[in-house]
C-alpha positions in Angstrom: 16.8 50.4 -3.9 13.0 49.3 -4.3 14.1 46.8 -7.1 16.5 45.0 -4.7 13.7 44.9 -2.1 11.3 43.5 -4.9 14.0 40.9 -6.1 14.4 39.8 -2.2 10.8 39.3 -1.8 10.2 37.5 -5.0 13.2 35.1 -4.3 11.8 34.5 -0.8 8.3 33.7 -2.3 9.8 31.3 -4.6 11.7 29.5 -2.0 8.7 29.2 0.4 6.5 28.2 -2.7 9.0 25.5 -3.8 9.3 24.2 -0.2 5.6 23.9 0.3 5.1 22.0 -3.1 7.8 19.6 -2.1 6.3 19.0 1.3 3.0 18.3 -0.3 4.5 16.0 -2.9 6.3 14.0 -0.1 3.3 13.9 2.1 0.9 12.9 -0.6 3.2 10.2 -2.3 1.5 6.9 -3.1 3.0 4.0 -1.1 2.0 0.2 -1.0 2.7 -2.5 1.2 4.3 -5.7 -0.3 5.8 -9.0 0.6 9.4 -9.1 1.0 11.1 -11.6 -1.3 12.3 -13.7 1.5 9.0 -14.3 3.0 7.5 -17.7 2.9 5.9 -20.8 4.6 3.7 -20.8 7.5 4.5 -17.4 8.9 3.5 -15.8 5.7 0.3 -17.9 5.4 -0.6 -16.7 8.9 0.0 -13.0 8.2 -2.2 -13.5 5.0 -4.9 -15.0 7.1 -4.6 -12.2 9.7 -4.7 -9.5 7.1 -7.8 -11.1 5.5 -9.6 -11.4 8.9 -8.8 -7.9 9.9 -9.7 -5.3 7.3 -8.2 -6.4 4.1 -10.6 -6.8 0.9 -9.4 -10.4 -0.1 -12.0 -10.9 -2.6 -9.6 -10.3 -5.5 -7.3 -12.9 -4.5 -10.2 -15.6 -4.5 -10.7 -18.0 -7.5 -12.1 -15.7 -10.4 -10.8 -12.7 -8.7 -8.7 -9.9 -10.6 -5.7 -10.9 -8.5 -6.0 -14.7 -8.2 -3.3 -15.3 -10.7 -0.5 -15.8 -10.4 -1.9 -18.3 -7.6 1.1 -17.9 -5.1 1.2 -17.4 -1.5 3.4 -14.6 -1.9 1.4 -12.8 -4.6 -1.9 -13.3 -2.5 -0.4 -12.2 0.5 1.3 -9.0 -1.1 -2.2 -7.9 -2.3 -3.9 -8.7 1.1 -1.0 -6.9 3.0 -1.6 -3.7 0.8 -5.3 -3.8 1.3 -5.0 -4.1 5.0 -2.2 -1.2 4.9 -4.7 1.0 2.9 -7.7 0.1 5.0 -5.6 1.4 8.0 -5.0 4.6 6.0 -1.3 3.6 5.8 -0.8 4.0 9.4 2.7 3.5 10.9 3.2 -0.2 11.9 0.3 -1.4 9.6 2.9 -2.7 7.1 4.9 -4.9 9.2 3.4 -8.4 9.5 6.3 -9.7 11.7 9.1 -8.2 9.4 7.4 -10.1 6.2 6.4 -6.8 4.4 7.8 -3.5 3.5 6.8 -0.2 2.0 7.0 0.3 -1.9 6.8 3.5 -3.8 6.4 1.8 -7.1 2.9 0.5 -7.9 2.9 -3.3 -7.7 -0.4 -3.6 -9.9 0.0 -5.7 -13.1 -2.5 -6.7 -15.8 -6.0 -6.5 -14.4 -4.9 -6.8 -10.8 -4.9 -3.2 -9.5 -3.7 -2.7 -5.9 -5.4 -0.1 -3.8 -3.6 2.9 -2.7 -6.2 4.6 -1.0 -8.7 3.7 1.9 -11.0 1.3 0.8 -14.5 1.4 2.1 -15.9 -1.8 0.5 -16.7 -4.6 2.8 -17.1 -8.3 1.9 -17.8 -11.5 3.4 -14.4 -12.6 2.2 -12.9 -10.1 4.5 -13.9 -12.5 7.6 -12.4 -16.0 6.5 -9.2 -17.6 6.1 -7.4 -17.7 2.7 -5.6 -21.0 2.3 -3.1 -21.3 -0.5 -3.4 -24.5 -2.4 -1.4 -24.6 -5.6 
């Protein structure tokens, strides 16, 4: 009888522990904000400018920056959107940009271009100006 009670307690403890760990893993999952593949043109440029003027660290997408290449509007906007999203602590709605962006669970970083995935506290004068894409 005592053995059955102990087995039941151990089973309950295992279930509670497993559920807690799964919840922590879900809550702490890393997410990034990236440009949708269909996004382009002036709306994307405007959204990039908005992100860079409102909290995104756009220094890395400036000439000579670690994320300047490939020098495309989509690439630059993707980095800026994610920087903005992270600066807002991944708040709901901070990765929308008029439907031009979506949440990714796969790290979009490549080469020396590392996308942020936690709140950035760096500020830069680059944050406060428009970024024009000129191929």
